[in-house]
Rosetta silent file (secondary structure, phi, psi, omega in degrees, C-alpha in Angstrom):
SEQUENCE: QVQLVESGGGSVQPGGSLRLSCVCAGDILSLNWVDWYRQPPGKERELVAGPALDGISHYGDAVKGRFTISRDDTKNTVFLQMNSLKIEDTAVYYCHYMNYARAVNYWGKGTLVTVSS
SCORE:     score description
SCORE:     0.000 S_00000001
   1 L     0.000  165.255 -178.742  -79.168   -6.107   13.910 S_00000001
   2 E  -125.876  133.631  174.805  -75.820   -6.970   12.328 S_00000001
   3 E  -117.282  133.667  176.102  -73.890  -10.186   12.365 S_00000001
   4 E  -128.128  124.859 -172.779  -70.245  -10.383   11.416 S_00000001
   5 E  -133.595  112.805  178.712  -68.570  -13.813   11.409 S_00000001
   6 E   -85.224  153.581  178.594  -64.908  -14.079   10.716 S_00000001
   7 E  -163.082  160.561  175.977  -63.023  -17.161    9.574 S_00000001
   8 L   113.256  -10.775  177.716  -59.708  -18.099    7.993 S_00000001
   9 L   -65.623  173.770  178.271  -57.286  -17.549   10.890 S_00000001
  10 E   161.128 -167.164 -179.986  -54.711  -20.113   11.806 S_00000001
  11 E   -96.786  135.832  176.342  -50.964  -20.668   12.143 S_00000001
  12 E  -151.334  155.973 -179.577  -48.576  -19.870    9.462 S_00000001
  13 L   -80.840  157.528  176.744  -44.763  -19.413    9.039 S_00000001
  14 L   -53.605  130.869  172.057  -43.119  -15.992    8.289 S_00000001
  15 L   102.236  -11.747  179.011  -43.420  -15.156    4.576 S_00000001
  16 L   -82.223 -173.298 -174.462  -46.740  -17.184    4.168 S_00000001
  17 L  -132.545  149.711  166.734  -50.209  -16.111    3.295 S_00000001
  18 E  -146.120  157.787  176.838  -53.657  -16.280    4.624 S_00000001
  19 E  -128.271  123.041  174.574  -57.098  -15.045    3.508 S_00000001
  20 E   -99.121  146.579 -177.783  -59.695  -14.043    6.120 S_00000001
  21 E  -122.124  143.449  174.614  -63.317  -13.899    5.432 S_00000001
  22 E  -127.809  107.996  178.752  -65.967  -11.914    7.128 S_00000001
  23 E   -86.199  123.440 -170.497  -69.602  -13.032    6.288 S_00000001
  24 E  -109.284  134.324  178.424  -71.919  -10.053    6.873 S_00000001
  25 E  -135.789  157.631  171.302  -75.649  -10.356    7.694 S_00000001
  26 E    88.654 -156.902 -170.842  -78.411   -8.197    8.771 S_00000001
  27 L   -77.750   75.418  177.890  -78.842   -4.361    8.539 S_00000001
  28 L  -112.762  114.912 -176.594  -75.686   -3.442    6.581 S_00000001
  29 L   -69.224  -32.385 -179.628  -76.147   -0.453    4.226 S_00000001
  30 L  -162.591  141.960  178.727  -72.950   -1.090    2.327 S_00000001
  31 H   -74.057  -18.627  174.296  -69.954   -3.474    2.460 S_00000001
  32 H   -62.038  -14.692 -175.255  -67.851   -0.514    1.789 S_00000001
  33 H   -97.910    4.624 -178.607  -68.362    0.462    5.382 S_00000001
  34 E  -100.652  131.530  179.130  -67.044   -2.962    6.597 S_00000001
  35 E  -143.185 -174.275 -171.591  -63.293   -3.134    7.523 S_00000001
  36 E  -128.823  131.230  174.262  -60.682   -4.967    9.407 S_00000001
  37 E  -118.505  173.511  170.429  -58.865   -4.355   12.685 S_00000001
  38 E  -152.656  159.876 -173.690  -56.553   -6.363   14.778 S_00000001
  39 E  -133.796  101.485  176.802  -55.328   -6.605   18.338 S_00000001
  40 L   -70.665  160.156  178.882  -51.833   -7.957   18.844 S_00000001
  41 L   -54.903  127.970  174.965  -51.128   -9.611   22.284 S_00000001
  42 L    79.392    2.045 -175.285  -50.828   -6.965   24.990 S_00000001
  43 L  -117.587  172.329  170.898  -51.464   -4.177   22.606 S_00000001
  44 L   -71.184  160.800  175.698  -54.381   -1.875   21.494 S_00000001
  45 L   -76.494  150.150 -173.416  -56.623   -2.669   18.693 S_00000001
  46 E  -139.782  148.208  174.208  -55.475   -1.082   15.480 S_00000001
  47 E   -67.280  135.328  176.171  -56.800   -0.401   11.999 S_00000001
  48 E  -106.926  -58.862  175.970  -55.685   -2.892    9.374 S_00000001
  49 E  -139.576  122.846 -170.570  -57.753   -1.890    6.278 S_00000001
  50 L   -84.030  173.941 -177.000  -60.243    0.867    6.477 S_00000001
  51 L   -72.388  148.264 -173.926  -63.697    1.444    4.979 S_00000001
  52 L   -90.124   63.861 -173.106  -63.868    2.435    1.343 S_00000001
  53 L   -73.608  -28.036  173.183  -65.750    5.727    1.979 S_00000001
  54 L  -106.831   16.441 -179.480  -64.326    7.337   -1.061 S_00000001
  55 L    94.066   -7.011 -178.344  -64.110    4.044   -3.066 S_00000001
  56 L  -128.811  132.523  168.540  -60.588    3.323   -1.846 S_00000001
  57 L   -79.447  135.523  176.276  -59.543    1.528    1.270 S_00000001
  58 L  -102.759  144.366 -175.065  -56.767    2.870    3.301 S_00000001
  59 E  -112.734  148.082  179.225  -54.307    0.571    5.112 S_00000001
  60 L   -62.445  151.527 -177.012  -52.447    0.840    8.318 S_00000001
  61 L   -62.014  -29.816 -172.024  -48.730    1.646    7.659 S_00000001
  62 L   -75.872  -10.281 -176.281  -47.595   -1.716    8.955 S_00000001
  63 L  -116.264   -9.465 -175.351  -49.536   -3.626    6.342 S_00000001
  64 L   -60.224  139.955  179.311  -49.444   -1.506    3.279 S_00000001
  65 L    81.431   -8.507  176.939  -48.224   -3.336    0.156 S_00000001
  66 L  -115.855  -35.556 -173.701  -48.845   -6.783    1.842 S_00000001
  67 E  -110.858  154.752 -172.036  -52.519   -6.936    2.809 S_00000001
  68 E  -147.094  129.017  172.038  -55.479   -6.240    0.457 S_00000001
  69 E   -97.844  138.895  172.285  -59.217   -5.887    1.443 S_00000001
  70 E  -142.259  166.769 -173.693  -61.869   -6.823   -1.099 S_00000001
  71 E  -138.226  128.256  173.617  -65.673   -7.040   -0.926 S_00000001
  72 E  -105.096  101.913 -179.981  -68.053   -9.493   -2.694 S_00000001
  73 L   -62.779  -32.709 -171.834  -71.555   -8.065   -2.754 S_00000001
  74 L   -80.802  -17.236  177.905  -73.033  -11.401   -4.075 S_00000001
  75 L  -111.134    4.126 -177.177  -71.675  -13.389   -1.184 S_00000001
  76 L    55.279   40.868 -168.805  -72.106  -10.585    1.510 S_00000001
  77 E  -135.154  138.236  174.063  -68.497  -11.171    2.346 S_00000001
  78 E  -118.543  135.403 -169.695  -65.419   -9.058    2.890 S_00000001
  79 E  -112.998  154.755  174.544  -62.054  -10.667    2.501 S_00000001
  80 E  -138.525  102.563 -179.730  -58.569   -9.734    3.849 S_00000001
  81 E   -86.397  121.565 -178.044  -55.820  -11.200    1.804 S_00000001
  82 E  -119.186  115.922  172.378  -52.529  -11.183    3.928 S_00000001
  83 L  -109.878  167.283  172.602  -49.200  -11.829    2.149 S_00000001
  84 L    53.376   48.770 -176.426  -45.612  -11.753    3.234 S_00000001
  85 L   -69.346  143.032  179.631  -46.707  -12.311    6.829 S_00000001
  86 L  -116.424  157.071  177.963  -44.440  -11.318    9.533 S_00000001
  87 H   -48.673  -42.694 -173.865  -44.176  -12.486   13.282 S_00000001
  88 H   -71.097   -7.708  173.936  -45.545   -9.027   14.270 S_00000001
  89 H   -81.745   -3.525  174.057  -48.771   -9.663   12.334 S_00000001
  90 L   -58.261  124.479 -175.470  -49.707  -12.180   15.050 S_00000001
  91 E  -178.040  165.396  166.323  -53.025  -10.924   16.388 S_00000001
  92 E   -86.773  122.271 -177.722  -56.657  -11.383   16.732 S_00000001
  93 E   -96.664  124.978  177.249  -58.337   -9.966   13.563 S_00000001
  94 E  -110.981  144.258  169.280  -61.705   -8.430   13.796 S_00000001
  95 E   -88.534  136.128 -178.611  -64.322   -7.563   11.208 S_00000001
  96 E  -136.910  141.291  173.821  -65.944   -4.204   11.975 S_00000001
  97 E  -132.656  136.001  172.351  -68.878   -2.295   10.601 S_00000001
  98 E  -115.477  125.958  175.072  -69.953    1.286   11.320 S_00000001
  99 E   -86.493   88.445 -173.901  -73.391    2.458   10.665 S_00000001
 100 L   -56.855  -35.109 -174.831  -72.439    6.065    9.873 S_00000001
 101 L   -66.476  -30.232 -179.962  -76.055    7.174    9.711 S_00000001
 102 L  -105.037  -12.519 -178.448  -76.519    5.961   13.353 S_00000001
 103 L    58.569   52.210  179.183  -73.007    6.221   14.644 S_00000001
 104 E  -123.569  132.067  173.946  -73.188    2.544   15.937 S_00000001
 105 E   -98.070  143.418  173.516  -70.253    0.090   15.719 S_00000001
 106 E  -127.609  145.132 -177.237  -70.494   -3.592   15.305 S_00000001
 107 E  -134.749  144.947  171.825  -67.765   -6.156   15.812 S_00000001
 108 L   -77.402  173.155  178.008  -67.186   -9.782   14.920 S_00000001
 109 L   -82.263  -16.885  175.841  -65.781  -12.145   17.657 S_00000001
 110 L   101.238  154.546  173.054  -62.410  -12.209   15.873 S_00000001
 111 E  -136.170  137.487 -172.467  -60.194  -14.854   14.406 S_00000001
 112 E   -89.564  126.460  179.341  -56.632  -15.577   15.586 S_00000001
 113 E  -118.188  126.157  179.012  -53.703  -15.367   13.267 S_00000001
 114 E  -120.055  122.320  173.203  -50.364  -16.674   14.516 S_00000001
 115 E  -108.204  114.545  178.446  -47.050  -16.144   12.696 S_00000001
 116 L  -157.213  155.176 -176.049  -44.247  -18.103   13.934 S_00000001
 117 L   -98.683    0.000    0.000  -41.315  -20.120   12.783 S_00000001
């Protein structure tokens, strides 16, 4: 089994920063396969920062240049550093892992980020 536990969400003003953490446990073959999605209120879930399948993570257009994903194998944790936050970044942020060998998806429960003035 796989467990993904997000933390670090909260309320912040536009222009502020937050760092989300996703502690990973269980049958995870590589943290490079762990990535971040978000779901804004009333909208579909969307990719924020993708898996590093080729060693490089790819970002959604809306967050390029502002968000950075990083992985710490010693802590089994994946981070999402979010800078220059905008009101439209308000969403529930989810940690996601796909076991490509078995084609199985795993999701954390999410952490809410609210950007408002």
